[in-house]
N, C-alpha and C positions, 0 to 999 in steps of 0.2 A: 587804540592804536591808530598809527602814523597811515596814511597811506598809503608809501611803497611797501611798510611788512605787511597790513592786508595783502597786497599784492602777490605774496611772496607766500602767502596761506593762503591762500585763494589756489594759485596754480598749482603747488602742493599737492591740494586737496581735490583739483583737477587729474589730476596726472597720478594719484591714486583709485579713484575711478575707474576711471582709461583702464587699470590694469585689473582693476578688481572684478568690473563689471563681463569683459570678457572669459574673466577665472568661472564667473559665474556661470556664464550661460554653456560654456565648453562644458562645466560638472552634470548638467541637465541637457544633453540632445532633445531630439527629436528620434525615438527609436521605435519602431513595430517591425513584432516578432511575432510568429505562426507555431502556435503548439498545436500537435495533435493526442488524441487522449484515446487509451483502447476498449475505451466504454460510450457506449451507446447513450443520446442524450436522454432517452426514457428511463434509465438508471441517474434519478438527476438529483440522488446525492452522491455515489462514486463519481459522477460523471463533474457533479457540481462543486468537486474539491476544485477542480480545476478553474471554471467560470471562478470562485471565491478570488482564488491567489488574481486571475485578472482584473480583476477590479477593484480590488486593494494596491494592486500595483497603480493602474490607472489614477484614482483618488488621491494617493500618496504621491506622484508626481504631476500633476494639476493637465493629465491626460497624455504628458512628453512620454513617457516609456506608456504604448499598447503591447497588449498581448491576445493575438486575439485565437479562440478554441474553435478547433476539430476536432470532431467526432471521428470515430474508429468509423473507418473506410473512406470517410471526405475525400483526405487526401490519401492515406497508406489502410491496411488494414490493421484491425486492432494489436495483431501480435509481433509486428514490425515500427512500432512505434518505437523503439530503443532504437533500431538500424538510422531509424528517418532521422533523428539526431544525430546519432553519431557520424553519419555520414555527410552530415548538412544540408536535407531536402529542406528541412526543417530547424529552430532553435531548440525547441523545449518538446518535451513528451510528458504526458503522465499516466500510470502505468505502475502494474508491480514487477518487483526485478524478477520474483522469480518463474515470470512467463521465459525466460530467456536463459534455463538450464542447459538447454540444447549447444548455448556456445560454452557455459561455463557454470557447472553446479554451484560453486560458491554465489550466484546470482542468491538464491533461494534464502540464505543465510538473513540478507538483510529484508526479505521480506516477511516470512516466515516458514520454518521448518516444522515437520511432525514434533510432537513433544517440547519447543520451544519457546518461545517468551509470550506471556499473552501483552495486552497491549501499552499498558504504563510501563512496564519493565521494557518493550523493543524500545518506545522514547527512551524511558533513562539508562538501556545503554547506549542509543545514539548520540545521545546530545550529554552524554556524562559520564560515560563507561569505556570510550574509546571508540564505540562501532561507528562514528562517523569518521576518522581518521581511517581505523581500517577498513571502510567501505568506500570511503575515498582514492583509498591508494589502490585499490582494484579495480573501481570501476576507469580512474585515470585507462585503463592499459584500454578501455574501448572509446577513451573520445570524451567521454562522457565527464559532469560531474554530476550529482545527487542530494536530496535531500529530503523530509520528510514530509509528505505531503496529502496525509488522510492516514485513517487507520477505519476497519470495521467492530475493532472488537472481535472476541470470539467468536468463531460462523457455527454456523448448524451445519452436519455432516451428511445433508444431502436426502435428496430423497430417492425413494426405490419401490419398487414394483411390489416387491415380496419383504417377509420380515427377515432380518439377519440377527441372528439368534446362536450360533458358531462361527467358527473360521472356516469351516466345510461350507457352508450357504454364501463364502466368499467367491467361492473357485467358478472360473470363467464368467466372471461376470461383471461386463461390459458397463466402465465407469466411467462418468466424464468427469477430471480430476484434474488441474492443474498442476502443474509445477513439481519438483521433488516427489511432492506426496505420493505421485501415478509409482514412481519408482519402491517406494516403499510397499505398497497396499500388491506389486507386481508379485513380492514377496511371498503375498499370503496367496495368491491365486486371480487376485484383479487382473482385468486387461484394462488396463488405463484408456482413459481417451480425451485428449487436449480441442478442447473446442474455444472456441471465443463467447463473450455472451451471449449474444445474439443469435446464434446455432442452436443454441442446447436444446431448446422446446422444442422444435421442427424435429431433432434427433430423438429426444424422449417417445414426442406422438410417435414417430411411424414406427419404433422398435428398435434402431438405429443400435440405441442402448440402452441398458438396462438402468440405468442410476444414473444420479448429478449431483453436483453441490455446484452454488454456487457463491453466497453471504451468508445470507440472514431472510427472517422474515417479511422485513419491507421490502427487498428486494428480488424474492422468490418468490411471492403473492404475487408484484406487478409480471414477472415473468412467466407467471402461467401454470408452474410444476402441480402444484394442487389439484388438478385438471386431469390431468395425466400419471403420478402416483398419487400411489396413497398414503406410505409409509414415510415422515419427516426423523431421519436420525440425528442426534445431538449426543458430546458435543462435535465439531469440527474439528478434534485433538493435532490436526496439519498444520492449524489454522488460529492458533490461540491468543495471537493481538497482527493479523499482517498489515504491515506496514506498505501503503501506499505513496512510491515517490514521483517527483517530478525529475528529471535528468534533463541536465543542460549543457548544450553542445562545446567542449573546454574552452575550445579557440573562443564562441564568441560570448560563452563569461569573461573571462580574460579581458576579453575588451570593453565590456562594460566598466562604468567611472562606478567608483569605489560606493558612490551614497547609493546608485542604483542596484550593487550588490548586497547589500544589505539592506534596502528596501524589499527585492527580490526575495533574501532570507528570511526575512520577517513575511514576506507574504505564504510562503510556504509554509511557516509554522504556524500562522492564523487558520490557512484550509487544515493542516493536520486536527487541530483542536476541532474546528468548525463538523469535520466528518466526521468522528467520534462521538463526537455531543450529539451531532442529527441520527446517527444511527438508533444512540441508546435513544433518543429520543421515541422513533416511529418505530422499533421491533415488539414492545411489549403488545400497541393495540394490533400491529396486523397479525401478530402470534394468536390473538384472540379471537379474530376476525378468520384464522387459518383452520384453527380446531373447532370451532363451531356449523363452519362448513363443511366437517368428518375426517379432516386431515388427523392421522394418528400418528403422536409422538410416541418414539420411542428409545430409551438410552441407548449405545450400545452395550452392550455385555462386557465386565470385566476381562473375560475369555477373550472376546476379539480386541479389546484394549491391549492386553498384554501382549498378545502374539504381535499386533504392530509396534508395540513399543520395542521387543525384542529384533525383529524386523530391520526398524529404525537405526538403532545402536550399527547392527551388521553393515546396514550398507554406510553410514559413516566412516567405522573402519576400513570397509572397501574404497572409498572415497579416497580416505584421508591418504593412502597408500601409496596413491598416484598421483595425487592432487594436493601441492604445498598449498596453494589459496584458501583450499579449502580447509586444510586443517590448519592453518592459521586462523581463519574467522571461526570454526565451527569448535572448537575450542576453547577460545576466547567466550565465546556466546555460554557455553557450557559450565563455564565457570563462572558467571555472571547470573549462570539460571541457578544456580546451586546456592549461590549466596542471597536472591533475592526471595528463594522461597523456604529458605532459614526464615527471613522477616518473616513474610506472608503467611507462614501457619500460625506468629507469633501473635499477627494483628490483625491484619487482614481478612484474613481466613476466618479466624475467632470471631472478630464481628457478623463478616459476611454469613457467616454457618448460623448461627443464635438469632439474626436477624429474621433469615431466610425460613428457620424455623416459628417464629415469631408470628409474622404471618400467616403463615398455612396455619398455626392454631387462631388464627384471627384476631 
């Protein structure tokens, strides 16, 4: 190569490098965000979903994108996490959307509603069945964009001071229960109370409430409910597969480089599967310890379940008549649920039922 040609090539290469380097640098800026959780640090699994998200993002960006996680109450109370994200106090939150049914009952559908979807079905609807598009179309009205960032699996029905055998036993019962499920149970005589996780034990201990539900054996044992209530009911028919969301302020999301958006999206998906797997690992041993310690397991009777299903369908009709967003979302979810359970009864349910019977036979 002639010296003159070499110099031309070298100059062109230097120019390309000069253009490429700033472009790469601009696509990987140093960003520090804050995320407020609706959960206390002591509930390491549900709170841990946000921690997993933060770790993943930091590792994938060589610590250039850092998200600092704050427990409930450190910046705002747990039930104000969405508000803090919407108004820009923080960039993100980790919460359950049914906490915000006071703003609009549609929020509940994208977490869990009574007799709704189980965890796998909820994920399927969100990722493949149109739930994500419907959900974020709705969330946009509140200045946020959401994505799954955890799931507890089907929850327990809660801790009660007395046995619940008939619908009449629910009359006047002061029951801590989150989201729209409280409105369903109100129709069968319950007096619903919405309390953050850290406030439940003292209320149950003092008798301010008669019963409480939270998540399942692992978290419930940590919160000590077995010390102040004897009867542990199942299933939590109002939370067949409750999805925990990470919400991001929409303006902040739109300001992120595309590669950071992709990394954050994958971090949330990773935390989503991490939380579900961890609860599935922790709950069996916790349930064994609770029963060994004197907890009385009780199933809700068919009478109670049927009455609550009837109340649920009545409530959906009432809300749908005056809320177009709710009707659009609940109709889509129920249609998806119908097809899912058509499939479930063929394979999943048949297999699980056989294996459960086999286990009990030893």
